[in-house]
Every structure is written in structure tokens, then in C-alpha cells.
PyMOL Python script that loads the backbone (N, CA, C, O; Angstrom):
from pymol import cmd

cmd.read_pdbstr("""\
ATOM      1  N   MET A   1      -6.332  -0.964  -3.221  1.00  0.00           N
ATOM      2  CA  MET A   1      -5.892  -1.374  -4.023  1.00  0.00           C
ATOM      3  C   MET A   1      -4.247  -1.610  -3.965  1.00  0.00           C
ATOM      4  O   MET A   1      -3.401  -0.868  -3.465  1.00  0.00           O
ATOM      5  N   LEU A   2      -4.125  -2.495  -4.432  1.00  0.00           N
ATOM      6  CA  LEU A   2      -2.473  -2.265  -4.884  1.00  0.00           C
ATOM      7  C   LEU A   2      -2.250  -1.590  -5.903  1.00  0.00           C
ATOM      8  O   LEU A   2      -3.207  -1.348  -6.639  1.00  0.00           O
ATOM      9  N   GLU A   3      -0.982  -1.110  -6.231  1.00  0.00           N
ATOM     10  CA  GLU A   3      -0.873   0.077  -7.491  1.00  0.00           C
ATOM     11  C   GLU A   3      -0.054  -0.661  -8.351  1.00  0.00           C
ATOM     12  O   GLU A   3       1.145  -0.384  -8.389  1.00  0.00           O
ATOM     13  N   THR A   4      -0.618  -1.774  -9.218  1.00  0.00           N
ATOM     14  CA  THR A   4      -0.228  -2.239 -10.097  1.00  0.00           C
ATOM     15  C   THR A   4      -0.183  -1.777 -11.618  1.00  0.00           C
ATOM     16  O   THR A   4      -0.837  -0.777 -11.914  1.00  0.00           O
ATOM     17  N   LYS A   5       0.733  -2.607 -12.859  1.00  0.00           N
ATOM     18  CA  LYS A   5       0.348  -2.211 -13.936  1.00  0.00           C
ATOM     19  C   LYS A   5       0.285  -3.064 -14.864  1.00  0.00           C
ATOM     20  O   LYS A   5       0.778  -3.074 -15.992  1.00  0.00           O
ATOM     21  N   PHE A   6      -0.675  -4.138 -14.046  1.00  0.00           N
ATOM     22  CA  PHE A   6      -0.710  -5.493 -15.058  1.00  0.00           C
ATOM     23  C   PHE A   6      -1.593  -5.218 -16.381  1.00  0.00           C
ATOM     24  O   PHE A   6      -1.402  -5.846 -17.423  1.00  0.00           O
ATOM     25  N   ASP A   7      -2.913  -3.880 -16.190  1.00  0.00           N
ATOM     26  CA  ASP A   7      -3.701  -3.848 -17.036  1.00  0.00           C
ATOM     27  C   ASP A   7      -2.824  -2.986 -18.103  1.00  0.00           C
ATOM     28  O   ASP A   7      -3.423  -2.677 -19.133  1.00  0.00           O
ATOM     29  N   GLU A   8      -1.523  -2.580 -17.976  1.00  0.00           N
ATOM     30  CA  GLU A   8      -0.746  -2.103 -19.332  1.00  0.00           C
ATOM     31  C   GLU A   8      -0.395  -2.990 -19.606  1.00  0.00           C
ATOM     32  O   GLU A   8      -0.449  -3.028 -20.836  1.00  0.00           O
ATOM     33  N   LEU A   9       0.139  -4.213 -19.077  1.00  0.00           N
ATOM     34  CA  LEU A   9       1.094  -5.323 -19.374  1.00  0.00           C
ATOM     35  C   LEU A   9       0.402  -6.446 -20.035  1.00  0.00           C
ATOM     36  O   LEU A   9       0.998  -7.236 -20.766  1.00  0.00           O
ATOM     37  N   MET A  10      -0.736  -6.506 -19.800  1.00  0.00           N
ATOM     38  CA  MET A  10      -1.211  -7.986 -19.744  1.00  0.00           C
ATOM     39  C   MET A  10      -2.642  -7.625 -20.756  1.00  0.00           C
ATOM     40  O   MET A  10      -3.212  -6.543 -20.898  1.00  0.00           O
ATOM     41  N   GLU A  11      -2.965  -9.000 -21.390  1.00  0.00           N
ATOM     42  CA  GLU A  11      -4.334  -8.970 -21.708  1.00  0.00           C
ATOM     43  C   GLU A  11      -5.000  -9.964 -21.280  1.00  0.00           C
ATOM     44  O   GLU A  11      -4.425 -11.041 -21.122  1.00  0.00           O
ATOM     45  N   PHE A  12      -6.660  -9.785 -20.939  1.00  0.00           N
ATOM     46  CA  PHE A  12      -7.386 -10.871 -20.213  1.00  0.00           C
ATOM     47  C   PHE A  12      -8.201 -11.420 -21.239  1.00  0.00           C
ATOM     48  O   PHE A  12      -8.425 -11.015 -22.380  1.00  0.00           O
ATOM     49  N   PRO A  13      -8.683 -12.619 -20.493  1.00  0.00           N
ATOM     50  CA  PRO A  13      -8.400 -13.058 -19.634  1.00  0.00           C
ATOM     51  C   PRO A  13      -7.144 -13.959 -19.559  1.00  0.00           C
ATOM     52  O   PRO A  13      -7.126 -14.578 -20.623  1.00  0.00           O
ATOM     53  N   ASN A  14      -5.925 -14.376 -18.686  1.00  0.00           N
ATOM     54  CA  ASN A  14      -4.908 -14.538 -18.810  1.00  0.00           C
ATOM     55  C   ASN A  14      -4.498 -15.686 -18.035  1.00  0.00           C
ATOM     56  O   ASN A  14      -5.044 -15.642 -16.933  1.00  0.00           O
ATOM     57  N   SER A  15      -3.863 -16.548 -18.152  1.00  0.00           N
ATOM     58  CA  SER A  15      -3.424 -17.991 -16.941  1.00  0.00           C
ATOM     59  C   SER A  15      -2.131 -17.349 -16.139  1.00  0.00           C
ATOM     60  O   SER A  15      -1.065 -17.056 -16.682  1.00  0.00           O
ATOM     61  N   PHE A  16      -2.345 -17.238 -15.161  1.00  0.00           N
ATOM     62  CA  PHE A  16      -1.246 -16.137 -14.363  1.00  0.00           C
ATOM     63  C   PHE A  16      -1.007 -17.250 -13.153  1.00  0.00           C
ATOM     64  O   PHE A  16      -1.722 -17.763 -12.293  1.00  0.00           O
ATOM     65  N   PRO A  17       0.398 -17.348 -13.555  1.00  0.00           N
ATOM     66  CA  PRO A  17       1.364 -17.926 -12.215  1.00  0.00           C
ATOM     67  C   PRO A  17       1.178 -17.523 -10.414  1.00  0.00           C
ATOM     68  O   PRO A  17       1.941 -16.578 -10.217  1.00  0.00           O
ATOM     69  N   PHE A  18       0.690 -17.778  -9.518  1.00  0.00           N
ATOM     70  CA  PHE A  18       1.053 -17.390  -8.179  1.00  0.00           C
ATOM     71  C   PHE A  18       2.102 -18.331  -7.299  1.00  0.00           C
ATOM     72  O   PHE A  18       1.766 -19.462  -6.945  1.00  0.00           O
ATOM     73  N   LYS A  19       3.169 -17.869  -7.033  1.00  0.00           N
ATOM     74  CA  LYS A  19       3.629 -18.914  -6.306  1.00  0.00           C
ATOM     75  C   LYS A  19       3.710 -18.452  -4.143  1.00  0.00           C
ATOM     76  O   LYS A  19       4.504 -17.768  -3.498  1.00  0.00           O
ATOM     77  N   VAL A  20       2.893 -18.983  -3.874  1.00  0.00           N
ATOM     78  CA  VAL A  20       2.556 -18.715  -2.221  1.00  0.00           C
ATOM     79  C   VAL A  20       3.941 -19.523  -1.479  1.00  0.00           C
ATOM     80  O   VAL A  20       4.489 -20.436  -2.096  1.00  0.00           O
ATOM     81  N   VAL A  21       4.332 -19.186  -0.405  1.00  0.00           N
ATOM     82  CA  VAL A  21       5.367 -19.339   0.155  1.00  0.00           C
ATOM     83  C   VAL A  21       4.683 -19.405   1.911  1.00  0.00           C
ATOM     84  O   VAL A  21       3.998 -18.556   2.482  1.00  0.00           O
ATOM     85  N   GLY A  22       4.990 -20.219   2.223  1.00  0.00           N
ATOM     86  CA  GLY A  22       4.582 -20.298   3.701  1.00  0.00           C
ATOM     87  C   GLY A  22       4.652 -21.837   4.513  1.00  0.00           C
ATOM     88  O   GLY A  22       4.604 -22.986   4.072  1.00  0.00           O
ATOM     89  N   ASP A  23       4.787 -21.286   5.905  1.00  0.00           N
ATOM     90  CA  ASP A  23       4.917 -22.691   6.851  1.00  0.00           C
ATOM     91  C   ASP A  23       4.711 -23.909   6.256  1.00  0.00           C
ATOM     92  O   ASP A  23       3.685 -24.131   5.612  1.00  0.00           O
ATOM     93  N   ALA A  24       5.416 -24.566   6.377  1.00  0.00           N
ATOM     94  CA  ALA A  24       5.220 -26.204   6.256  1.00  0.00           C
ATOM     95  C   ALA A  24       3.943 -26.588   6.579  1.00  0.00           C
ATOM     96  O   ALA A  24       3.650 -26.456   7.768  1.00  0.00           O
ATOM     97  N   SER A  25       3.171 -26.992   5.902  1.00  0.00           N
ATOM     98  CA  SER A  25       1.984 -27.504   6.693  1.00  0.00           C
ATOM     99  C   SER A  25       1.418 -28.327   5.213  1.00  0.00           C
ATOM    100  O   SER A  25       1.512 -27.972   4.037  1.00  0.00           O
ATOM    101  N   GLU A  26       0.756 -29.653   5.878  1.00  0.00           N
ATOM    102  CA  GLU A  26       0.131 -30.453   4.473  1.00  0.00           C
ATOM    103  C   GLU A  26      -0.870 -30.093   4.101  1.00  0.00           C
ATOM    104  O   GLU A  26      -1.262 -30.467   2.996  1.00  0.00           O
ATOM    105  N   THR A  27      -1.745 -29.119   5.007  1.00  0.00           N
ATOM    106  CA  THR A  27      -2.828 -28.052   4.453  1.00  0.00           C
ATOM    107  C   THR A  27      -2.585 -27.222   3.559  1.00  0.00           C
ATOM    108  O   THR A  27      -3.476 -26.975   2.745  1.00  0.00           O
ATOM    109  N   LEU A  28      -1.300 -26.558   3.467  1.00  0.00           N
ATOM    110  CA  LEU A  28      -1.395 -25.163   2.283  1.00  0.00           C
ATOM    111  C   LEU A  28      -1.584 -25.032   1.399  1.00  0.00           C
ATOM    112  O   LEU A  28      -1.694 -23.865   1.025  1.00  0.00           O
ATOM    113  N   ALA A  29      -1.780 -26.253   0.311  1.00  0.00           N
ATOM    114  CA  ALA A  29      -1.976 -26.325  -0.792  1.00  0.00           C
ATOM    115  C   ALA A  29      -3.447 -26.268  -1.064  1.00  0.00           C
ATOM    116  O   ALA A  29      -3.866 -25.471  -1.902  1.00  0.00           O
ATOM    117  N   ASP A  30      -4.433 -27.228  -0.273  1.00  0.00           N
ATOM    118  CA  ASP A  30      -5.468 -27.371  -0.114  1.00  0.00           C
ATOM    119  C   ASP A  30      -6.185 -25.845  -0.082  1.00  0.00           C
ATOM    120  O   ASP A  30      -6.975 -25.433  -0.931  1.00  0.00           O
ATOM    121  N   ARG A  31      -5.675 -25.041   1.213  1.00  0.00           N
ATOM    122  CA  ARG A  31      -6.045 -23.774   1.588  1.00  0.00           C
ATOM    123  C   ARG A  31      -6.076 -22.819   0.124  1.00  0.00           C
ATOM    124  O   ARG A  31      -7.035 -22.152  -0.263  1.00  0.00           O
ATOM    125  N   VAL A  32      -4.676 -22.970  -0.592  1.00  0.00           N
ATOM    126  CA  VAL A  32      -4.172 -22.358  -1.896  1.00  0.00           C
ATOM    127  C   VAL A  32      -5.382 -22.261  -2.596  1.00  0.00           C
ATOM    128  O   VAL A  32      -6.159 -21.319  -2.753  1.00  0.00           O
ATOM    129  N   VAL A  33      -5.386 -23.406  -2.981  1.00  0.00           N
ATOM    130  CA  VAL A  33      -6.699 -24.202  -3.963  1.00  0.00           C
ATOM    131  C   VAL A  33      -8.081 -23.480  -3.376  1.00  0.00           C
ATOM    132  O   VAL A  33      -8.933 -23.184  -4.213  1.00  0.00           O
ATOM    133  N   ALA A  34      -8.313 -23.215  -2.127  1.00  0.00           N
ATOM    134  CA  ALA A  34      -9.729 -23.126  -1.655  1.00  0.00           C
ATOM    135  C   ALA A  34      -9.784 -21.342  -2.080  1.00  0.00           C
ATOM    136  O   ALA A  34     -10.262 -21.019  -3.168  1.00  0.00           O
ATOM    137  N   VAL A  35      -9.446 -20.665  -1.464  1.00  0.00           N
ATOM    138  CA  VAL A  35      -8.814 -19.690  -2.121  1.00  0.00           C
ATOM    139  C   VAL A  35      -9.092 -19.264  -3.962  1.00  0.00           C
ATOM    140  O   VAL A  35      -9.917 -18.461  -4.398  1.00  0.00           O
ATOM    141  N   ALA A  36      -8.271 -19.963  -4.621  1.00  0.00           N
ATOM    142  CA  ALA A  36      -8.127 -19.980  -5.848  1.00  0.00           C
ATOM    143  C   ALA A  36     -10.000 -20.201  -6.793  1.00  0.00           C
ATOM    144  O   ALA A  36     -10.520 -19.685  -7.783  1.00  0.00           O
ATOM    145  N   GLN A  37     -10.450 -21.291  -5.713  1.00  0.00           N
ATOM    146  CA  GLN A  37     -11.935 -21.800  -6.185  1.00  0.00           C
ATOM    147  C   GLN A  37     -12.587 -20.556  -5.556  1.00  0.00           C
ATOM    148  O   GLN A  37     -13.595 -20.308  -6.219  1.00  0.00           O
ATOM    149  N   SER A  38     -12.457 -19.787  -4.690  1.00  0.00           N
ATOM    150  CA  SER A  38     -13.318 -18.953  -4.382  1.00  0.00           C
ATOM    151  C   SER A  38     -13.625 -17.544  -5.363  1.00  0.00           C
ATOM    152  O   SER A  38     -14.703 -16.949  -5.357  1.00  0.00           O
ATOM    153  N   LEU A  39     -12.445 -17.165  -6.186  1.00  0.00           N
ATOM    154  CA  LEU A  39     -12.364 -16.078  -6.856  1.00  0.00           C
ATOM    155  C   LEU A  39     -12.483 -16.384  -8.429  1.00  0.00           C
ATOM    156  O   LEU A  39     -12.865 -15.654  -9.344  1.00  0.00           O
ATOM    157  N   ALA A  40     -12.004 -17.775  -8.434  1.00  0.00           N
ATOM    158  CA  ALA A  40     -11.802 -18.122 -10.046  1.00  0.00           C
ATOM    159  C   ALA A  40     -11.947 -19.109  -9.980  1.00  0.00           C
ATOM    160  O   ALA A  40     -10.901 -19.710  -9.735  1.00  0.00           O
ATOM    161  N   PRO A  41     -13.434 -20.169 -10.147  1.00  0.00           N
ATOM    162  CA  PRO A  41     -13.718 -21.325 -10.305  1.00  0.00           C
ATOM    163  C   PRO A  41     -13.240 -22.278 -11.204  1.00  0.00           C
ATOM    164  O   PRO A  41     -13.703 -22.110 -12.332  1.00  0.00           O
ATOM    165  N   GLY A  42     -12.306 -23.428 -11.075  1.00  0.00           N
ATOM    166  CA  GLY A  42     -11.657 -24.333 -12.045  1.00  0.00           C
ATOM    167  C   GLY A  42     -11.132 -25.432 -11.441  1.00  0.00           C
ATOM    168  O   GLY A  42     -11.215 -25.718 -10.247  1.00  0.00           O
ATOM    169  N   ASP A  43     -10.461 -26.179 -12.513  1.00  0.00           N
ATOM    170  CA  ASP A  43      -9.914 -27.610 -11.962  1.00  0.00           C
ATOM    171  C   ASP A  43      -8.168 -26.841 -11.647  1.00  0.00           C
ATOM    172  O   ASP A  43      -7.561 -26.204 -12.508  1.00  0.00           O
ATOM    173  N   TYR A  44      -7.719 -27.075 -10.436  1.00  0.00           N
ATOM    174  CA  TYR A  44      -6.661 -26.860 -10.169  1.00  0.00           C
ATOM    175  C   TYR A  44      -5.504 -27.705  -9.632  1.00  0.00           C
ATOM    176  O   TYR A  44      -5.636 -28.267  -8.545  1.00  0.00           O
ATOM    177  N   ALA A  45      -4.351 -27.823 -10.359  1.00  0.00           N
ATOM    178  CA  ALA A  45      -3.376 -28.781  -9.863  1.00  0.00           C
ATOM    179  C   ALA A  45      -2.094 -28.262  -9.561  1.00  0.00           C
ATOM    180  O   ALA A  45      -1.132 -28.345 -10.324  1.00  0.00           O
ATOM    181  N   PRO A  46      -2.081 -27.620  -8.225  1.00  0.00           N
ATOM    182  CA  PRO A  46      -1.057 -27.172  -7.772  1.00  0.00           C
ATOM    183  C   PRO A  46       0.081 -27.736  -7.529  1.00  0.00           C
ATOM    184  O   PRO A  46      -0.039 -28.875  -7.078  1.00  0.00           O
ATOM    185  N   SER A  47       1.492 -27.242  -7.703  1.00  0.00           N
ATOM    186  CA  SER A  47       2.730 -27.859  -7.519  1.00  0.00           C
ATOM    187  C   SER A  47       3.002 -27.492  -5.942  1.00  0.00           C
ATOM    188  O   SER A  47       2.494 -26.568  -5.306  1.00  0.00           O
ATOM    189  N   THR A  48       3.927 -28.454  -5.499  1.00  0.00           N
ATOM    190  CA  THR A  48       4.299 -28.086  -4.026  1.00  0.00           C
ATOM    191  C   THR A  48       5.575 -28.655  -3.834  1.00  0.00           C
ATOM    192  O   THR A  48       5.822 -29.827  -4.120  1.00  0.00           O
ATOM    193  N   LYS A  49       6.592 -27.675  -3.244  1.00  0.00           N
ATOM    194  CA  LYS A  49       8.225 -28.005  -2.921  1.00  0.00           C
ATOM    195  C   LYS A  49       8.499 -27.413  -1.869  1.00  0.00           C
ATOM    196  O   LYS A  49       8.441 -26.189  -1.758  1.00  0.00           O
ATOM    197  N   ALA A  50       8.911 -28.383  -0.744  1.00  0.00           N
ATOM    198  CA  ALA A  50       9.422 -28.236   0.290  1.00  0.00           C
ATOM    199  C   ALA A  50      10.834 -27.344   0.238  1.00  0.00           C
ATOM    200  O   ALA A  50      11.343 -27.367  -0.883  1.00  0.00           O
ATOM    201  N   SER A  51      11.404 -26.734   1.012  1.00  0.00           N
ATOM    202  CA  SER A  51      12.821 -25.689   1.298  1.00  0.00           C
ATOM    203  C   SER A  51      13.314 -26.767   1.629  1.00  0.00           C
ATOM    204  O   SER A  51      12.775 -27.864   1.779  1.00  0.00           O
ATOM    205  N   SER A  52      14.768 -26.328   1.790  1.00  0.00           N
ATOM    206  CA  SER A  52      15.941 -27.251   1.598  1.00  0.00           C
ATOM    207  C   SER A  52      15.545 -27.968   3.144  1.00  0.00           C
ATOM    208  O   SER A  52      15.099 -29.115   3.177  1.00  0.00           O
ATOM    209  N   LYS A  53      15.713 -27.338   4.132  1.00  0.00           N
ATOM    210  CA  LYS A  53      15.461 -27.496   5.775  1.00  0.00           C
ATOM    211  C   LYS A  53      13.843 -28.362   5.867  1.00  0.00           C
ATOM    212  O   LYS A  53      13.516 -29.218   6.689  1.00  0.00           O
ATOM    213  N   GLY A  54      13.092 -27.839   4.819  1.00  0.00           N
ATOM    214  CA  GLY A  54      11.903 -28.673   5.255  1.00  0.00           C
ATOM    215  C   GLY A  54      10.933 -27.662   6.318  1.00  0.00           C
ATOM    216  O   GLY A  54       9.883 -28.128   6.759  1.00  0.00           O
ATOM    217  N   THR A  55      11.266 -26.585   6.600  1.00  0.00           N
ATOM    218  CA  THR A  55      10.705 -25.524   7.164  1.00  0.00           C
ATOM    219  C   THR A  55       9.546 -24.782   6.370  1.00  0.00           C
ATOM    220  O   THR A  55       8.547 -24.268   6.873  1.00  0.00           O
ATOM    221  N   TYR A  56       9.831 -24.825   5.241  1.00  0.00           N
ATOM    222  CA  TYR A  56       8.666 -23.872   4.470  1.00  0.00           C
ATOM    223  C   TYR A  56       8.368 -24.916   3.311  1.00  0.00           C
ATOM    224  O   TYR A  56       9.029 -25.919   3.045  1.00  0.00           O
ATOM    225  N   TYR A  57       6.895 -24.319   2.504  1.00  0.00           N
ATOM    226  CA  TYR A  57       6.682 -24.977   1.576  1.00  0.00           C
ATOM    227  C   TYR A  57       6.408 -23.874   0.925  1.00  0.00           C
ATOM    228  O   TYR A  57       6.090 -22.821   1.479  1.00  0.00           O
ATOM    229  N   SER A  58       6.556 -24.107  -0.790  1.00  0.00           N
ATOM    230  CA  SER A  58       5.888 -23.153  -1.753  1.00  0.00           C
ATOM    231  C   SER A  58       5.243 -23.909  -2.885  1.00  0.00           C
ATOM    232  O   SER A  58       5.716 -24.838  -3.539  1.00  0.00           O
ATOM    233  N   VAL A  59       3.637 -23.108  -3.019  1.00  0.00           N
ATOM    234  CA  VAL A  59       2.789 -23.345  -3.321  1.00  0.00           C
ATOM    235  C   VAL A  59       2.299 -23.053  -4.988  1.00  0.00           C
ATOM    236  O   VAL A  59       1.218 -22.464  -4.999  1.00  0.00           O
ATOM    237  N   THR A  60       2.793 -23.302  -6.249  1.00  0.00           N
ATOM    238  CA  THR A  60       2.597 -22.897  -7.363  1.00  0.00           C
ATOM    239  C   THR A  60       1.223 -23.078  -7.761  1.00  0.00           C
ATOM    240  O   THR A  60       0.824 -24.241  -7.708  1.00  0.00           O
ATOM    241  N   ILE A  61       0.370 -22.160  -8.165  1.00  0.00           N
ATOM    242  CA  ILE A  61      -0.444 -22.381  -8.991  1.00  0.00           C
ATOM    243  C   ILE A  61      -1.232 -21.435 -10.169  1.00  0.00           C
ATOM    244  O   ILE A  61      -0.953 -20.236 -10.165  1.00  0.00           O
ATOM    245  N   ARG A  62      -1.984 -21.819 -10.946  1.00  0.00           N
ATOM    246  CA  ARG A  62      -1.874 -20.966 -12.314  1.00  0.00           C
ATOM    247  C   ARG A  62      -3.375 -20.517 -12.169  1.00  0.00           C
ATOM    248  O   ARG A  62      -4.130 -21.486 -12.242  1.00  0.00           O
ATOM    249  N   VAL A  63      -3.931 -19.469 -12.006  1.00  0.00           N
ATOM    250  CA  VAL A  63      -5.339 -19.034 -12.290  1.00  0.00           C
ATOM    251  C   VAL A  63      -5.689 -17.957 -13.366  1.00  0.00           C
ATOM    252  O   VAL A  63      -5.150 -16.878 -13.610  1.00  0.00           O
ATOM    253  N   THR A  64      -6.632 -18.511 -13.865  1.00  0.00           N
ATOM    254  CA  THR A  64      -7.505 -17.614 -15.107  1.00  0.00           C
ATOM    255  C   THR A  64      -7.146 -16.397 -14.680  1.00  0.00           C
ATOM    256  O   THR A  64      -8.272 -16.169 -14.236  1.00  0.00           O
ATOM    257  N   VAL A  65      -6.680 -15.616 -14.479  1.00  0.00           N
ATOM    258  CA  VAL A  65      -7.544 -13.992 -14.322  1.00  0.00           C
ATOM    259  C   VAL A  65      -8.343 -13.666 -15.354  1.00  0.00           C
ATOM    260  O   VAL A  65      -8.433 -14.208 -16.455  1.00  0.00           O
ATOM    261  N   THR A  66      -9.094 -12.450 -14.777  1.00  0.00           N
ATOM    262  CA  THR A  66     -10.279 -11.552 -16.172  1.00  0.00           C
ATOM    263  C   THR A  66      -9.744 -10.386 -15.773  1.00  0.00           C
ATOM    264  O   THR A  66     -10.294  -9.571 -16.515  1.00  0.00           O
ATOM    265  N   SER A  67      -8.876  -9.681 -14.930  1.00  0.00           N
ATOM    266  CA  SER A  67      -8.422  -8.005 -14.776  1.00  0.00           C
ATOM    267  C   SER A  67      -7.759  -7.713 -13.980  1.00  0.00           C
ATOM    268  O   SER A  67      -7.850  -8.199 -12.853  1.00  0.00           O
ATOM    269  N   LYS A  68      -6.991  -6.938 -14.271  1.00  0.00           N
ATOM    270  CA  LYS A  68      -5.878  -6.358 -12.723  1.00  0.00           C
ATOM    271  C   LYS A  68      -6.570  -6.016 -11.366  1.00  0.00           C
ATOM    272  O   LYS A  68      -5.868  -5.761 -10.387  1.00  0.00           O
ATOM    273  N   ASP A  69      -7.751  -6.006 -11.296  1.00  0.00           N
ATOM    274  CA  ASP A  69      -8.408  -6.050  -9.867  1.00  0.00           C
ATOM    275  C   ASP A  69      -8.704  -7.591  -9.502  1.00  0.00           C
ATOM    276  O   ASP A  69      -9.181  -7.931  -8.420  1.00  0.00           O
ATOM    277  N   HIS A  70      -8.463  -8.220 -10.235  1.00  0.00           N
ATOM    278  CA  HIS A  70      -9.132  -9.685 -10.219  1.00  0.00           C
ATOM    279  C   HIS A  70      -7.690 -10.552  -9.738  1.00  0.00           C
ATOM    280  O   HIS A  70      -7.693 -11.408  -8.853  1.00  0.00           O
ATOM    281  N   ILE A  71      -6.355 -10.088 -10.602  1.00  0.00           N
ATOM    282  CA  ILE A  71      -5.019 -10.034  -9.839  1.00  0.00           C
ATOM    283  C   ILE A  71      -4.960  -9.897  -8.356  1.00  0.00           C
ATOM    284  O   ILE A  71      -5.044 -10.774  -7.497  1.00  0.00           O
ATOM    285  N   GLU A  72      -4.800  -8.638  -8.241  1.00  0.00           N
ATOM    286  CA  GLU A  72      -4.788  -7.376  -6.823  1.00  0.00           C
ATOM    287  C   GLU A  72      -5.604  -8.591  -5.866  1.00  0.00           C
ATOM    288  O   GLU A  72      -5.052  -8.945  -4.824  1.00  0.00           O
ATOM    289  N   GLN A  73      -6.528  -9.022  -6.140  1.00  0.00           N
ATOM    290  CA  GLN A  73      -7.295  -9.515  -5.234  1.00  0.00           C
ATOM    291  C   GLN A  73      -7.162 -11.032  -4.590  1.00  0.00           C
ATOM    292  O   GLN A  73      -7.428 -11.452  -3.463  1.00  0.00           O
ATOM    293  N   LEU A  74      -6.624 -11.700  -5.806  1.00  0.00           N
ATOM    294  CA  LEU A  74      -6.080 -13.006  -5.330  1.00  0.00           C
ATOM    295  C   LEU A  74      -4.656 -12.852  -4.640  1.00  0.00           C
ATOM    296  O   LEU A  74      -4.176 -13.771  -3.977  1.00  0.00           O
ATOM    297  N   TYR A  75      -4.123 -11.855  -4.798  1.00  0.00           N
ATOM    298  CA  TYR A  75      -2.638 -11.773  -4.461  1.00  0.00           C
ATOM    299  C   TYR A  75      -2.808 -11.573  -2.738  1.00  0.00           C
ATOM    300  O   TYR A  75      -2.184 -12.256  -1.926  1.00  0.00           O
ATOM    301  N   THR A  76      -3.976 -10.279  -2.304  1.00  0.00           N
ATOM    302  CA  THR A  76      -4.387 -10.334  -1.269  1.00  0.00           C
ATOM    303  C   THR A  76      -4.889 -11.280  -0.663  1.00  0.00           C
ATOM    304  O   THR A  76      -4.321 -11.730   0.333  1.00  0.00           O
ATOM    305  N   GLU A  77      -5.931 -11.740  -1.066  1.00  0.00           N
ATOM    306  CA  GLU A  77      -6.606 -12.888  -0.375  1.00  0.00           C
ATOM    307  C   GLU A  77      -5.434 -14.425  -0.018  1.00  0.00           C
ATOM    308  O   GLU A  77      -5.615 -15.274   0.855  1.00  0.00           O
ATOM    309  N   LEU A  78      -4.302 -14.354  -1.002  1.00  0.00           N
ATOM    310  CA  LEU A  78      -3.426 -15.240  -0.943  1.00  0.00           C
ATOM    311  C   LEU A  78      -2.759 -15.096   0.247  1.00  0.00           C
ATOM    312  O   LEU A  78      -2.510 -16.001   1.044  1.00  0.00           O
ATOM    313  N   ALA A  79      -2.434 -13.765   0.361  1.00  0.00           N
ATOM    314  CA  ALA A  79      -1.691 -13.112   1.346  1.00  0.00           C
ATOM    315  C   ALA A  79      -2.117 -13.568   2.975  1.00  0.00           C
ATOM    316  O   ALA A  79      -1.297 -13.948   3.810  1.00  0.00           O
ATOM    317  N   ALA A  80      -3.600 -13.431   3.203  1.00  0.00           N
ATOM    318  CA  ALA A  80      -4.132 -13.589   3.820  1.00  0.00           C
ATOM    319  C   ALA A  80      -4.449 -15.155   4.618  1.00  0.00           C
ATOM    320  O   ALA A  80      -5.192 -15.352   5.580  1.00  0.00           O
ATOM    321  N   ILE A  81      -3.550 -16.231   3.799  1.00  0.00           N
ATOM    322  CA  ILE A  81      -3.763 -17.497   4.403  1.00  0.00           C
ATOM    323  C   ILE A  81      -3.159 -17.458   5.599  1.00  0.00           C
ATOM    324  O   ILE A  81      -2.209 -16.682   5.499  1.00  0.00           O
ATOM    325  N   ASP A  82      -3.254 -18.054   7.045  1.00  0.00           N
ATOM    326  CA  ASP A  82      -2.831 -18.577   7.865  1.00  0.00           C
ATOM    327  C   ASP A  82      -1.041 -18.761   7.751  1.00  0.00           C
ATOM    328  O   ASP A  82      -0.858 -19.743   7.032  1.00  0.00           O
ATOM    329  N   GLY A  83      -0.193 -18.394   8.030  1.00  0.00           N
ATOM    330  CA  GLY A  83       0.934 -18.887   7.808  1.00  0.00           C
ATOM    331  C   GLY A  83       1.744 -18.510   6.209  1.00  0.00           C
ATOM    332  O   GLY A  83       2.959 -18.547   6.018  1.00  0.00           O
ATOM    333  N   VAL A  84       0.964 -18.248   5.460  1.00  0.00           N
ATOM    334  CA  VAL A  84       1.547 -17.104   4.839  1.00  0.00           C
ATOM    335  C   VAL A  84       2.853 -16.436   4.981  1.00  0.00           C
ATOM    336  O   VAL A  84       2.920 -15.548   5.830  1.00  0.00           O
ATOM    337  N   LYS A  85       3.960 -16.736   4.250  1.00  0.00           N
ATOM    338  CA  LYS A  85       4.737 -15.497   4.020  1.00  0.00           C
ATOM    339  C   LYS A  85       5.165 -14.940   2.980  1.00  0.00           C
ATOM    340  O   LYS A  85       6.235 -14.348   3.125  1.00  0.00           O
ATOM    341  N   ARG A  86       4.650 -14.917   1.850  1.00  0.00           N
ATOM    342  CA  ARG A  86       4.995 -14.112   0.529  1.00  0.00           C
ATOM    343  C   ARG A  86       4.417 -14.768  -0.595  1.00  0.00           C
ATOM    344  O   ARG A  86       4.687 -15.926  -0.916  1.00  0.00           O
ATOM    345  N   VAL A  87       3.689 -14.086  -1.139  1.00  0.00           N
ATOM    346  CA  VAL A  87       3.014 -14.829  -2.514  1.00  0.00           C
ATOM    347  C   VAL A  87       4.001 -13.627  -3.245  1.00  0.00           C
ATOM    348  O   VAL A  87       4.229 -12.434  -3.045  1.00  0.00           O
ATOM    349  N   LEU A  88       4.484 -14.777  -4.303  1.00  0.00           N
ATOM    350  CA  LEU A  88       4.849 -14.011  -5.713  1.00  0.00           C
ATOM    351  C   LEU A  88       4.122 -14.035  -6.864  1.00  0.00           C
ATOM    352  O   LEU A  88       4.512 -13.413  -7.853  1.00  0.00           O
TER     353      LEU A  88
END
""", "prot")
cmd.dss("prot")
cmd.show_as("cartoon", "prot")
cmd.util.cbc("prot")
cmd.orient("prot")
């Protein structure tokens, strides 16, 4: 897993924002929500923003996380989505 210190810095459960940056695709937000749903079922309303040239989309989603491991798992799974360049 990742070597983070979320458990030292946060209390759980916590609403945690993830920003996923990937190739411009109409389905990127849906794929981000699908990963979030599989690891933390809930109602999600992600916001999507296109880059200035329209090459990339950023999708911001807030997920209720329950532990450090849960955050790390979400980072890993979101990064594995086809076309994703960064997860912040």
C-alpha cells in the first residue's frame, strides 16, 4: 500500500475530496463514480471541468472514507481507470 499519514492527520469517518485528472472523455465522471460506488456506496454528484484546451477533464468527487487504508485503496483504484493521468 501507499505510505501515507492520513490516520495521524484525520478522524474517521470523514468526507474526503478526490480530484481525478484524465483524458477528455464523456464517460470519465461515470467511471469515477463507479469506482467510488464499488468501494463506498452512496449518492455522488461529481463536478467535471475541462482543461483550457479541452484535452483533459478533471472530476472532483467527495467520498466518505472510513480509514487510512480506505483512502489508499480509493487512490489506487481511481488511478487505475483507463485514461486517468493523476489523482489528487
